[in-house]
C-alpha positions as CSV (number, residue, x, y, z in Angstrom):
1,M,129.3,157.7,105.7
2,Q,130.7,156.4,102.4
3,H,133.4,154.5,104.4
4,Q,130.8,152.8,106.5
5,L,128.8,151.8,103.4
6,T,131.9,150.4,101.8
7,G,132.7,148.4,104.9
8,Q,129.1,146.9,104.9
9,L,129.4,146.0,101.2
10,L,132.7,144.4,101.8
11,H,131.3,142.4,104.7
12,I,128.3,141.2,102.6
13,Y,130.6,140.4,99.6
14,S,133.0,138.4,101.9
15,R,130.1,136.5,103.5
16,N,128.7,135.6,100.0
17,V,132.1,134.4,98.8
18,V,132.5,132.2,101.9
19,L,129.0,130.7,101.3
20,I,129.8,130.1,97.6
21,Y,133.0,128.2,98.6
22,I,131.2,126.2,101.3
23,S,128.5,125.3,98.7
24,L,131.0,124.2,96.2
25,I,132.8,122.0,98.7
26,V,129.5,120.4,99.7
27,I,128.6,119.8,96.1
28,V,132.0,118.3,95.3
29,G,131.7,116.1,98.4
30,L,128.3,114.8,97.4
31,I,129.4,114.0,93.9
32,A,132.4,112.1,95.3
33,I,130.2,110.1,97.6
34,W,127.7,109.4,94.9
35,S,130.4,108.2,92.5
36,V,131.8,105.8,95.1
37,L,128.5,104.3,96.2
38,P,128.1,101.8,93.2
39,A,131.5,100.3,94.1
40,R,129.9,98.9,97.2
41,N,128.0,96.5,95.0
42,K,131.1,94.9,93.6
43,T,130.2,91.4,94.4
44,T,126.5,91.3,95.2
45,G,123.3,90.3,93.5
46,L,124.6,87.7,91.0
47,E,125.2,84.8,93.4
48,G,124.1,81.6,91.9
49,T,124.4,79.7,88.6
50,W,124.5,81.3,85.2
51,S,124.5,79.2,82.0
52,S,126.0,80.2,78.7
53,V,123.4,80.4,75.9
54,T,126.2,80.8,73.4
55,N,128.1,77.7,74.5
56,P,125.7,75.4,76.6
57,R,128.5,73.2,77.8
58,Y,129.5,75.9,80.2
59,S,127.9,77.2,83.4
60,Y,129.3,79.6,86.0
61,E,128.7,79.5,89.7
62,F,129.0,83.1,91.1
63,R,130.1,83.3,94.8
64,C,129.6,86.3,97.0
65,S,133.3,86.2,97.6
66,G,133.9,87.4,94.1
67,K,135.1,84.0,92.9
68,V,133.5,82.0,90.1
69,D,133.5,78.2,89.6
70,V,133.3,77.0,86.0
71,R,131.5,73.8,85.0
72,C,132.2,72.3,81.7
73,Q,130.1,69.2,81.3
74,D,131.4,66.9,84.0
75,S,134.5,69.0,85.0
76,I,134.5,71.6,87.7
77,F,137.2,74.3,87.9
78,K,137.0,76.0,91.3
79,N,137.9,79.7,91.8
80,I,139.4,80.0,88.3
81,L,137.5,83.2,87.6
82,T,136.8,86.4,89.6
83,W,133.9,88.8,89.1
84,E,132.8,92.3,90.0
85,R,129.7,94.3,89.5
86,I,129.4,98.1,89.1
87,G,125.8,98.9,88.6
88,Y,124.6,97.0,85.6
89,K,128.2,96.4,84.3
90,I,129.6,92.9,85.0
91,I,133.2,91.9,84.6
92,V,134.4,88.3,84.8
93,R,138.1,87.4,84.2
94,T,140.6,84.7,84.9
95,A,141.9,85.0,88.4
96,D,145.5,84.1,87.4
97,P,146.1,83.9,83.7
98,S,149.4,82.1,84.2
99,Q,147.7,79.3,86.1
100,S,144.6,79.1,83.8
101,P,144.4,76.3,81.2
102,V,142.7,78.8,78.7
103,G,145.1,81.7,79.4
104,E,143.8,85.2,79.7
105,W,140.0,85.4,79.4
106,T,137.7,88.3,80.2
107,F,133.9,88.8,79.8
108,K,132.5,92.3,80.0
109,G,128.7,92.3,80.0
110,R,125.6,94.2,80.9
111,L,123.0,92.9,83.2
112,Q,119.5,92.9,81.6
113,E,116.9,91.4,83.9
114,Q,117.8,87.7,84.2
115,E,120.6,87.6,81.6
116,I,124.0,89.1,81.0
117,R,125.0,90.1,77.5
118,G,128.5,91.0,76.5
119,V,131.7,90.3,74.7
120,A,134.4,87.9,75.8
121,T,138.1,88.2,74.9
122,L,140.5,85.3,75.0
123,R,144.3,85.2,74.7
124,T,145.5,81.6,74.8
125,P,149.0,80.9,76.2
126,G,151.7,81.6,73.7
127,D,149.4,83.6,71.4
128,S,149.7,87.3,71.1
129,Q,146.3,87.9,69.4
130,L,143.1,88.4,71.2
131,S,139.9,86.6,70.1
132,F,136.6,88.3,70.6
133,Y,133.1,86.6,70.7
134,D,129.6,87.5,71.9
135,E,128.3,85.8,75.0
136,V,124.9,85.6,76.6
137,W,124.4,84.1,80.1
138,V,121.1,83.3,81.7
139,R,120.4,82.8,85.4
140,E,119.4,79.2,86.3
141,Q,116.7,78.5,88.8
142,A,117.3,76.5,92.0
143,N,117.5,72.7,91.4
144,S,118.5,73.2,87.8
145,T,119.2,70.5,85.3
146,L,122.8,70.5,86.4
147,G,121.8,69.7,89.9
148,I,123.3,72.9,91.2
149,S,121.4,74.9,93.8
150,S,122.0,78.6,93.3
151,G,121.6,79.3,97.0
152,T,120.0,82.6,97.6
153,L,118.5,83.7,94.2
154,R,117.9,87.4,94.0
155,Q,115.2,88.2,91.5
156,D,115.5,91.9,92.1
157,L,118.8,92.7,90.4
158,A,118.0,96.4,89.9
159,I,120.2,98.7,91.9
């Protein structure tokens, strides 16, 4: 009788251990899927023109391809920057610092409604020191004063 009871307890214990392992695998899988999902938004939702409040001479045309055109007064620099978005975090950087007239430039900002606030870093060619400065960009509306149509404006930037 005791041997039969021990066998039943061992069977129940084994089944519970298997259920615990399966539950852990499912939980880890769900966490992994959840952590990867924001990466699907790497280059969506910011398409259009953003102007620098800090330095009004500059505006940035975000493309859905992940490229950015820079406008400085009458000059246009095509595909000089790249961008990505992870949730509310925005990163814009020089596509190829060796080909860039300004060198290595990076802007790390946070999307807050219709503006991006953050810090830009700059390392000019031949300079070993980084310069840091605050930046604020605001979204321009279609048919802006620069004459740039932002294409498909997305007002709902929340993820």
